[in-house]
Chimera marker file (.cmm) of the C-alpha trace (Angstrom):
<marker_set name="trace">
<marker id="1" x="-0.055" y="0.072" z="0.003" r="1" g="1" b="0" radius="0.5"/>
<marker id="2" x="1.371" y="3.552" z="-0.852" r="1" g="1" b="0" radius="0.5"/>
<marker id="3" x="1.936" y="6.064" z="1.729" r="1" g="1" b="0" radius="0.5"/>
<marker id="4" x="-0.991" y="8.315" z="0.396" r="1" g="1" b="0" radius="0.5"/>
<marker id="5" x="-3.365" y="5.498" z="0.370" r="1" g="1" b="0" radius="0.5"/>
<marker id="6" x="-2.434" y="4.453" z="3.996" r="1" g="1" b="0" radius="0.5"/>
<marker id="7" x="-2.655" y="8.064" z="5.240" r="1" g="1" b="0" radius="0.5"/>
<marker id="8" x="-6.283" y="8.246" z="3.538" r="1" g="1" b="0" radius="0.5"/>
<marker id="9" x="-7.519" y="5.240" z="5.213" r="1" g="1" b="0" radius="0.5"/>
<marker id="10" x="-5.989" y="6.076" z="8.623" r="1" g="1" b="0" radius="0.5"/>
<marker id="11" x="-7.634" y="9.567" z="8.302" r="1" g="1" b="0" radius="0.5"/>
<marker id="12" x="-10.905" y="7.984" z="7.280" r="1" g="1" b="0" radius="0.5"/>
<marker id="13" x="-10.755" y="5.589" z="10.155" r="1" g="1" b="0" radius="0.5"/>
<marker id="14" x="-9.873" y="8.136" z="12.917" r="1" g="1" b="0" radius="0.5"/>
<marker id="15" x="-12.894" y="10.384" z="11.636" r="1" g="1" b="0" radius="0.5"/>
<marker id="16" x="-15.180" y="7.377" z="11.923" r="1" g="1" b="0" radius="0.5"/>
<marker id="17" x="-13.992" y="6.474" z="15.474" r="1" g="1" b="0" radius="0.5"/>
<marker id="18" x="-14.292" y="10.203" z="16.564" r="1" g="1" b="0" radius="0.5"/>
<marker id="19" x="-17.986" y="10.198" z="15.313" r="1" g="1" b="0" radius="0.5"/>
<marker id="20" x="-19.122" y="6.785" z="16.392" r="1" g="1" b="0" radius="0.5"/>
<marker id="21" x="-20.405" y="7.977" z="19.833" r="1" g="1" b="0" radius="0.5"/>
<marker id="22" x="-22.182" y="10.857" z="18.325" r="1" g="1" b="0" radius="0.5"/>
<marker id="23" x="-24.062" y="8.608" z="15.876" r="1" g="1" b="0" radius="0.5"/>
<marker id="24" x="-24.826" y="6.006" z="18.685" r="1" g="1" b="0" radius="0.5"/>
<marker id="25" x="-26.335" y="8.534" z="20.808" r="1" g="1" b="0" radius="0.5"/>
<marker id="26" x="-28.497" y="9.948" z="17.813" r="1" g="1" b="0" radius="0.5"/>
<marker id="27" x="-29.755" y="6.547" z="17.224" r="1" g="1" b="0" radius="0.5"/>
<marker id="28" x="-30.883" y="6.054" z="20.949" r="1" g="1" b="0" radius="0.5"/>
<marker id="29" x="-32.747" y="9.255" z="20.909" r="1" g="1" b="0" radius="0.5"/>
<marker id="30" x="-36.238" y="7.883" z="20.280" r="1" g="1" b="0" radius="0.5"/>
<marker id="31" x="-39.094" y="10.124" z="21.241" r="1" g="1" b="0" radius="0.5"/>
<marker id="32" x="-42.253" y="8.422" z="22.263" r="1" g="1" b="0" radius="0.5"/>
<marker id="33" x="-44.082" y="11.765" z="22.922" r="1" g="1" b="0" radius="0.5"/>
<marker id="34" x="-47.625" y="12.076" z="21.744" r="1" g="1" b="0" radius="0.5"/>
<marker id="35" x="-50.781" y="10.112" z="21.469" r="1" g="1" b="0" radius="0.5"/>
<marker id="36" x="-50.808" y="6.566" z="20.645" r="1" g="1" b="0" radius="0.5"/>
<marker id="37" x="-54.236" y="5.107" z="19.810" r="1" g="1" b="0" radius="0.5"/>
<marker id="38" x="-55.423" y="1.320" z="19.447" r="1" g="1" b="0" radius="0.5"/>
<marker id="39" x="-57.081" y="-1.152" z="21.616" r="1" g="1" b="0" radius="0.5"/>
<marker id="40" x="-56.916" y="-3.976" z="24.332" r="1" g="1" b="0" radius="0.5"/>
<marker id="41" x="-58.964" y="-6.958" z="25.179" r="1" g="1" b="0" radius="0.5"/>
<marker id="42" x="-60.311" y="-6.415" z="28.821" r="1" g="1" b="0" radius="0.5"/>
<marker id="43" x="-60.843" y="-9.199" z="31.082" r="1" g="1" b="0" radius="0.5"/>
<marker id="44" x="-64.404" y="-9.905" z="30.209" r="1" g="1" b="0" radius="0.5"/>
<marker id="45" x="-63.231" y="-10.359" z="26.410" r="1" g="1" b="0" radius="0.5"/>
<marker id="46" x="-64.624" y="-6.947" z="25.479" r="1" g="1" b="0" radius="0.5"/>
<marker id="47" x="-62.502" y="-4.920" z="22.839" r="1" g="1" b="0" radius="0.5"/>
<marker id="48" x="-61.625" y="-1.409" z="24.106" r="1" g="1" b="0" radius="0.5"/>
<marker id="49" x="-60.293" y="1.337" z="22.113" r="1" g="1" b="0" radius="0.5"/>
<marker id="50" x="-58.280" y="3.729" z="23.872" r="1" g="1" b="0" radius="0.5"/>
<marker id="51" x="-55.393" y="6.409" z="23.760" r="1" g="1" b="0" radius="0.5"/>
<marker id="52" x="-51.935" y="6.550" z="25.695" r="1" g="1" b="0" radius="0.5"/>
<marker id="53" x="-50.837" y="9.895" z="25.807" r="1" g="1" b="0" radius="0.5"/>
<marker id="54" x="-46.959" y="10.327" z="26.695" r="1" g="1" b="0" radius="0.5"/>
<marker id="55" x="-45.055" y="13.449" z="27.382" r="1" g="1" b="0" radius="0.5"/>
<marker id="56" x="-41.269" y="13.701" z="28.501" r="1" g="1" b="0" radius="0.5"/>
<marker id="57" x="-40.723" y="14.048" z="32.010" r="1" g="1" b="0" radius="0.5"/>
<marker id="58" x="-37.059" y="14.601" z="32.981" r="1" g="1" b="0" radius="0.5"/>
<marker id="59" x="-35.065" y="11.741" z="31.560" r="1" g="1" b="0" radius="0.5"/>
<marker id="60" x="-38.218" y="9.705" z="31.173" r="1" g="1" b="0" radius="0.5"/>
<marker id="61" x="-42.015" y="9.985" z="30.525" r="1" g="1" b="0" radius="0.5"/>
<marker id="62" x="-45.119" y="10.578" z="32.194" r="1" g="1" b="0" radius="0.5"/>
<marker id="63" x="-48.708" y="10.100" z="30.643" r="1" g="1" b="0" radius="0.5"/>
<marker id="64" x="-52.076" y="8.819" z="30.768" r="1" g="1" b="0" radius="0.5"/>
<marker id="65" x="-54.724" y="6.601" z="29.530" r="1" g="1" b="0" radius="0.5"/>
<marker id="66" x="-58.114" y="7.729" z="28.209" r="1" g="1" b="0" radius="0.5"/>
<marker id="67" x="-60.851" y="6.765" z="25.648" r="1" g="1" b="0" radius="0.5"/>
<marker id="68" x="-63.556" y="8.571" z="24.063" r="1" g="1" b="0" radius="0.5"/>
<marker id="69" x="-66.123" y="5.861" z="24.704" r="1" g="1" b="0" radius="0.5"/>
<marker id="70" x="-65.925" y="5.996" z="28.510" r="1" g="1" b="0" radius="0.5"/>
<marker id="71" x="-65.075" y="2.276" z="28.567" r="1" g="1" b="0" radius="0.5"/>
<marker id="72" x="-61.886" y="2.758" z="30.278" r="1" g="1" b="0" radius="0.5"/>
<marker id="73" x="-61.612" y="5.439" z="33.035" r="1" g="1" b="0" radius="0.5"/>
<marker id="74" x="-58.837" y="8.185" z="32.549" r="1" g="1" b="0" radius="0.5"/>
<marker id="75" x="-55.777" y="6.789" z="34.540" r="1" g="1" b="0" radius="0.5"/>
<marker id="76" x="-52.305" y="8.244" z="35.057" r="1" g="1" b="0" radius="0.5"/>
<marker id="77" x="-49.409" y="5.927" z="34.112" r="1" g="1" b="0" radius="0.5"/>
<marker id="78" x="-46.930" y="5.024" z="36.853" r="1" g="1" b="0" radius="0.5"/>
<marker id="79" x="-43.566" y="3.505" z="37.155" r="1" g="1" b="0" radius="0.5"/>
<marker id="80" x="-42.612" y="4.246" z="33.386" r="1" g="1" b="0" radius="0.5"/>
<marker id="81" x="-39.544" y="2.892" z="32.053" r="1" g="1" b="0" radius="0.5"/>
<marker id="82" x="-38.324" y="2.966" z="28.346" r="1" g="1" b="0" radius="0.5"/>
<marker id="83" x="-35.364" y="0.976" z="27.330" r="1" g="1" b="0" radius="0.5"/>
<marker id="84" x="-35.425" y="1.068" z="23.706" r="1" g="1" b="0" radius="0.5"/>
<marker id="85" x="-37.189" y="-0.728" z="22.373" r="1" g="1" b="0" radius="0.5"/>
<marker id="86" x="-39.673" y="-1.486" z="25.291" r="1" g="1" b="0" radius="0.5"/>
<marker id="87" x="-41.793" y="0.663" z="27.341" r="1" g="1" b="0" radius="0.5"/>
<marker id="88" x="-43.211" y="-0.667" z="30.531" r="1" g="1" b="0" radius="0.5"/>
<marker id="89" x="-45.547" y="1.036" z="32.940" r="1" g="1" b="0" radius="0.5"/>
<marker id="90" x="-48.394" y="0.404" z="35.634" r="1" g="1" b="0" radius="0.5"/>
<marker id="91" x="-51.990" y="1.450" z="35.874" r="1" g="1" b="0" radius="0.5"/>
<marker id="92" x="-54.173" y="1.069" z="38.890" r="1" g="1" b="0" radius="0.5"/>
<marker id="93" x="-57.509" y="0.040" z="37.275" r="1" g="1" b="0" radius="0.5"/>
<marker id="94" x="-60.590" y="0.825" z="39.159" r="1" g="1" b="0" radius="0.5"/>
<marker id="95" x="-62.214" y="-2.611" z="40.241" r="1" g="1" b="0" radius="0.5"/>
<marker id="96" x="-65.150" y="-2.460" z="42.486" r="1" g="1" b="0" radius="0.5"/>
<marker id="97" x="-64.254" y="-0.374" z="45.727" r="1" g="1" b="0" radius="0.5"/>
<marker id="98" x="-60.668" y="-0.913" z="45.167" r="1" g="1" b="0" radius="0.5"/>
<marker id="99" x="-58.008" y="-0.996" z="42.373" r="1" g="1" b="0" radius="0.5"/>
<marker id="100" x="-56.237" y="-3.534" z="40.533" r="1" g="1" b="0" radius="0.5"/>
<marker id="101" x="-52.604" y="-3.036" z="39.517" r="1" g="1" b="0" radius="0.5"/>
<marker id="102" x="-52.003" y="-3.819" z="35.642" r="1" g="1" b="0" radius="0.5"/>
<marker id="103" x="-48.419" y="-4.100" z="34.329" r="1" g="1" b="0" radius="0.5"/>
<marker id="104" x="-47.958" y="-3.241" z="30.784" r="1" g="1" b="0" radius="0.5"/>
<marker id="105" x="-45.242" y="-4.032" z="28.526" r="1" g="1" b="0" radius="0.5"/>
<marker id="106" x="-44.908" y="-2.731" z="24.815" r="1" g="1" b="0" radius="0.5"/>
<marker id="107" x="-42.324" y="-3.146" z="22.332" r="1" g="1" b="0" radius="0.5"/>
<marker id="108" x="-41.805" y="-0.090" z="19.673" r="1" g="1" b="0" radius="0.5"/>
<marker id="109" x="-41.720" y="-1.360" z="15.928" r="1" g="1" b="0" radius="0.5"/>
<marker id="110" x="-41.541" y="1.898" z="13.845" r="1" g="1" b="0" radius="0.5"/>
<marker id="111" x="-44.784" y="3.861" z="14.625" r="1" g="1" b="0" radius="0.5"/>
<marker id="112" x="-46.546" y="1.082" z="16.718" r="1" g="1" b="0" radius="0.5"/>
<marker id="113" x="-46.517" y="-0.282" z="20.153" r="1" g="1" b="0" radius="0.5"/>
<marker id="114" x="-47.360" y="-3.759" z="20.688" r="1" g="1" b="0" radius="0.5"/>
<marker id="115" x="-47.509" y="-5.884" z="23.734" r="1" g="1" b="0" radius="0.5"/>
<marker id="116" x="-49.594" y="-7.121" z="26.308" r="1" g="1" b="0" radius="0.5"/>
<marker id="117" x="-50.986" y="-6.209" z="29.962" r="1" g="1" b="0" radius="0.5"/>
<marker id="118" x="-50.818" y="-8.482" z="33.015" r="1" g="1" b="0" radius="0.5"/>
<marker id="119" x="-52.704" y="-8.423" z="36.306" r="1" g="1" b="0" radius="0.5"/>
<marker id="120" x="-51.969" y="-9.741" z="39.833" r="1" g="1" b="0" radius="0.5"/>
<marker id="121" x="-54.116" y="-12.784" z="38.950" r="1" g="1" b="0" radius="0.5"/>
<marker id="122" x="-52.016" y="-13.339" z="35.755" r="1" g="1" b="0" radius="0.5"/>
<marker id="123" x="-54.978" y="-12.379" z="33.617" r="1" g="1" b="0" radius="0.5"/>
<marker id="124" x="-53.447" y="-11.151" z="30.170" r="1" g="1" b="0" radius="0.5"/>
<marker id="125" x="-54.277" y="-10.023" z="26.965" r="1" g="1" b="0" radius="0.5"/>
<marker id="126" x="-52.906" y="-7.911" z="23.932" r="1" g="1" b="0" radius="0.5"/>
<marker id="127" x="-52.445" y="-4.271" z="23.410" r="1" g="1" b="0" radius="0.5"/>
<marker id="128" x="-51.915" y="-2.681" z="20.053" r="1" g="1" b="0" radius="0.5"/>
<marker id="129" x="-51.270" y="0.820" z="19.491" r="1" g="1" b="0" radius="0.5"/>
<marker id="130" x="-50.412" y="3.110" z="16.546" r="1" g="1" b="0" radius="0.5"/>
<marker id="131" x="-48.956" y="6.670" z="16.845" r="1" g="1" b="0" radius="0.5"/>
<marker id="132" x="-51.605" y="9.244" z="16.215" r="1" g="1" b="0" radius="0.5"/>
<marker id="133" x="-50.723" y="11.473" z="13.093" r="1" g="1" b="0" radius="0.5"/>
<link id1="1" id2="2" r="1" g="1" b="0" radius="0.2"/>
<link id1="2" id2="3" r="1" g="1" b="0" radius="0.2"/>
<link id1="3" id2="4" r="1" g="1" b="0" radius="0.2"/>
<link id1="4" id2="5" r="1" g="1" b="0" radius="0.2"/>
<link id1="5" id2="6" r="1" g="1" b="0" radius="0.2"/>
<link id1="6" id2="7" r="1" g="1" b="0" radius="0.2"/>
<link id1="7" id2="8" r="1" g="1" b="0" radius="0.2"/>
<link id1="8" id2="9" r="1" g="1" b="0" radius="0.2"/>
<link id1="9" id2="10" r="1" g="1" b="0" radius="0.2"/>
<link id1="10" id2="11" r="1" g="1" b="0" radius="0.2"/>
<link id1="11" id2="12" r="1" g="1" b="0" radius="0.2"/>
<link id1="12" id2="13" r="1" g="1" b="0" radius="0.2"/>
<link id1="13" id2="14" r="1" g="1" b="0" radius="0.2"/>
<link id1="14" id2="15" r="1" g="1" b="0" radius="0.2"/>
<link id1="15" id2="16" r="1" g="1" b="0" radius="0.2"/>
<link id1="16" id2="17" r="1" g="1" b="0" radius="0.2"/>
<link id1="17" id2="18" r="1" g="1" b="0" radius="0.2"/>
<link id1="18" id2="19" r="1" g="1" b="0" radius="0.2"/>
<link id1="19" id2="20" r="1" g="1" b="0" radius="0.2"/>
<link id1="20" id2="21" r="1" g="1" b="0" radius="0.2"/>
<link id1="21" id2="22" r="1" g="1" b="0" radius="0.2"/>
<link id1="22" id2="23" r="1" g="1" b="0" radius="0.2"/>
<link id1="23" id2="24" r="1" g="1" b="0" radius="0.2"/>
<link id1="24" id2="25" r="1" g="1" b="0" radius="0.2"/>
<link id1="25" id2="26" r="1" g="1" b="0" radius="0.2"/>
<link id1="26" id2="27" r="1" g="1" b="0" radius="0.2"/>
<link id1="27" id2="28" r="1" g="1" b="0" radius="0.2"/>
<link id1="28" id2="29" r="1" g="1" b="0" radius="0.2"/>
<link id1="29" id2="30" r="1" g="1" b="0" radius="0.2"/>
<link id1="30" id2="31" r="1" g="1" b="0" radius="0.2"/>
<link id1="31" id2="32" r="1" g="1" b="0" radius="0.2"/>
<link id1="32" id2="33" r="1" g="1" b="0" radius="0.2"/>
<link id1="33" id2="34" r="1" g="1" b="0" radius="0.2"/>
<link id1="34" id2="35" r="1" g="1" b="0" radius="0.2"/>
<link id1="35" id2="36" r="1" g="1" b="0" radius="0.2"/>
<link id1="36" id2="37" r="1" g="1" b="0" radius="0.2"/>
<link id1="37" id2="38" r="1" g="1" b="0" radius="0.2"/>
<link id1="38" id2="39" r="1" g="1" b="0" radius="0.2"/>
<link id1="39" id2="40" r="1" g="1" b="0" radius="0.2"/>
<link id1="40" id2="41" r="1" g="1" b="0" radius="0.2"/>
<link id1="41" id2="42" r="1" g="1" b="0" radius="0.2"/>
<link id1="42" id2="43" r="1" g="1" b="0" radius="0.2"/>
<link id1="43" id2="44" r="1" g="1" b="0" radius="0.2"/>
<link id1="44" id2="45" r="1" g="1" b="0" radius="0.2"/>
<link id1="45" id2="46" r="1" g="1" b="0" radius="0.2"/>
<link id1="46" id2="47" r="1" g="1" b="0" radius="0.2"/>
<link id1="47" id2="48" r="1" g="1" b="0" radius="0.2"/>
<link id1="48" id2="49" r="1" g="1" b="0" radius="0.2"/>
<link id1="49" id2="50" r="1" g="1" b="0" radius="0.2"/>
<link id1="50" id2="51" r="1" g="1" b="0" radius="0.2"/>
<link id1="51" id2="52" r="1" g="1" b="0" radius="0.2"/>
<link id1="52" id2="53" r="1" g="1" b="0" radius="0.2"/>
<link id1="53" id2="54" r="1" g="1" b="0" radius="0.2"/>
<link id1="54" id2="55" r="1" g="1" b="0" radius="0.2"/>
<link id1="55" id2="56" r="1" g="1" b="0" radius="0.2"/>
<link id1="56" id2="57" r="1" g="1" b="0" radius="0.2"/>
<link id1="57" id2="58" r="1" g="1" b="0" radius="0.2"/>
<link id1="58" id2="59" r="1" g="1" b="0" radius="0.2"/>
<link id1="59" id2="60" r="1" g="1" b="0" radius="0.2"/>
<link id1="60" id2="61" r="1" g="1" b="0" radius="0.2"/>
<link id1="61" id2="62" r="1" g="1" b="0" radius="0.2"/>
<link id1="62" id2="63" r="1" g="1" b="0" radius="0.2"/>
<link id1="63" id2="64" r="1" g="1" b="0" radius="0.2"/>
<link id1="64" id2="65" r="1" g="1" b="0" radius="0.2"/>
<link id1="65" id2="66" r="1" g="1" b="0" radius="0.2"/>
<link id1="66" id2="67" r="1" g="1" b="0" radius="0.2"/>
<link id1="67" id2="68" r="1" g="1" b="0" radius="0.2"/>
<link id1="68" id2="69" r="1" g="1" b="0" radius="0.2"/>
<link id1="69" id2="70" r="1" g="1" b="0" radius="0.2"/>
<link id1="70" id2="71" r="1" g="1" b="0" radius="0.2"/>
<link id1="71" id2="72" r="1" g="1" b="0" radius="0.2"/>
<link id1="72" id2="73" r="1" g="1" b="0" radius="0.2"/>
<link id1="73" id2="74" r="1" g="1" b="0" radius="0.2"/>
<link id1="74" id2="75" r="1" g="1" b="0" radius="0.2"/>
<link id1="75" id2="76" r="1" g="1" b="0" radius="0.2"/>
<link id1="76" id2="77" r="1" g="1" b="0" radius="0.2"/>
<link id1="77" id2="78" r="1" g="1" b="0" radius="0.2"/>
<link id1="78" id2="79" r="1" g="1" b="0" radius="0.2"/>
<link id1="79" id2="80" r="1" g="1" b="0" radius="0.2"/>
<link id1="80" id2="81" r="1" g="1" b="0" radius="0.2"/>
<link id1="81" id2="82" r="1" g="1" b="0" radius="0.2"/>
<link id1="82" id2="83" r="1" g="1" b="0" radius="0.2"/>
<link id1="83" id2="84" r="1" g="1" b="0" radius="0.2"/>
<link id1="84" id2="85" r="1" g="1" b="0" radius="0.2"/>
<link id1="85" id2="86" r="1" g="1" b="0" radius="0.2"/>
<link id1="86" id2="87" r="1" g="1" b="0" radius="0.2"/>
<link id1="87" id2="88" r="1" g="1" b="0" radius="0.2"/>
<link id1="88" id2="89" r="1" g="1" b="0" radius="0.2"/>
<link id1="89" id2="90" r="1" g="1" b="0" radius="0.2"/>
<link id1="90" id2="91" r="1" g="1" b="0" radius="0.2"/>
<link id1="91" id2="92" r="1" g="1" b="0" radius="0.2"/>
<link id1="92" id2="93" r="1" g="1" b="0" radius="0.2"/>
<link id1="93" id2="94" r="1" g="1" b="0" radius="0.2"/>
<link id1="94" id2="95" r="1" g="1" b="0" radius="0.2"/>
<link id1="95" id2="96" r="1" g="1" b="0" radius="0.2"/>
<link id1="96" id2="97" r="1" g="1" b="0" radius="0.2"/>
<link id1="97" id2="98" r="1" g="1" b="0" radius="0.2"/>
<link id1="98" id2="99" r="1" g="1" b="0" radius="0.2"/>
<link id1="99" id2="100" r="1" g="1" b="0" radius="0.2"/>
<link id1="100" id2="101" r="1" g="1" b="0" radius="0.2"/>
<link id1="101" id2="102" r="1" g="1" b="0" radius="0.2"/>
<link id1="102" id2="103" r="1" g="1" b="0" radius="0.2"/>
<link id1="103" id2="104" r="1" g="1" b="0" radius="0.2"/>
<link id1="104" id2="105" r="1" g="1" b="0" radius="0.2"/>
<link id1="105" id2="106" r="1" g="1" b="0" radius="0.2"/>
<link id1="106" id2="107" r="1" g="1" b="0" radius="0.2"/>
<link id1="107" id2="108" r="1" g="1" b="0" radius="0.2"/>
<link id1="108" id2="109" r="1" g="1" b="0" radius="0.2"/>
<link id1="109" id2="110" r="1" g="1" b="0" radius="0.2"/>
<link id1="110" id2="111" r="1" g="1" b="0" radius="0.2"/>
<link id1="111" id2="112" r="1" g="1" b="0" radius="0.2"/>
<link id1="112" id2="113" r="1" g="1" b="0" radius="0.2"/>
<link id1="113" id2="114" r="1" g="1" b="0" radius="0.2"/>
<link id1="114" id2="115" r="1" g="1" b="0" radius="0.2"/>
<link id1="115" id2="116" r="1" g="1" b="0" radius="0.2"/>
<link id1="116" id2="117" r="1" g="1" b="0" radius="0.2"/>
<link id1="117" id2="118" r="1" g="1" b="0" radius="0.2"/>
<link id1="118" id2="119" r="1" g="1" b="0" radius="0.2"/>
<link id1="119" id2="120" r="1" g="1" b="0" radius="0.2"/>
<link id1="120" id2="121" r="1" g="1" b="0" radius="0.2"/>
<link id1="121" id2="122" r="1" g="1" b="0" radius="0.2"/>
<link id1="122" id2="123" r="1" g="1" b="0" radius="0.2"/>
<link id1="123" id2="124" r="1" g="1" b="0" radius="0.2"/>
<link id1="124" id2="125" r="1" g="1" b="0" radius="0.2"/>
<link id1="125" id2="126" r="1" g="1" b="0" radius="0.2"/>
<link id1="126" id2="127" r="1" g="1" b="0" radius="0.2"/>
<link id1="127" id2="128" r="1" g="1" b="0" radius="0.2"/>
<link id1="128" id2="129" r="1" g="1" b="0" radius="0.2"/>
<link id1="129" id2="130" r="1" g="1" b="0" radius="0.2"/>
<link id1="130" id2="131" r="1" g="1" b="0" radius="0.2"/>
<link id1="131" id2="132" r="1" g="1" b="0" radius="0.2"/>
<link id1="132" id2="133" r="1" g="1" b="0" radius="0.2"/>
</marker_set>
């Protein structure tokens, strides 16, 4: 290899190594903020349409769940964690005189969040949401 080619290759390698952390940081900057709309299947087998509204809160997210039909009461989401590509959080779903803790686990796939919910009695079902445009 001639000296000019070697110098060019070493220079290109040095630039690539210097920029690698910046590209890795940009790739990890997924923003889930906004409204996600879709459905889940409730414990009684009813299909329920709902919205998940997410907003940046410090280094993480805060949000709520609501729906237009009134099948699902508006609930704040808690213990929100996003480790790309997985979003997890909990809600306290009204159940008679008390609340039932529901854990939700969703995987980001382009502009969709797909996953499931799980309650303390190990009842579970699907959730599918799409980013509202």
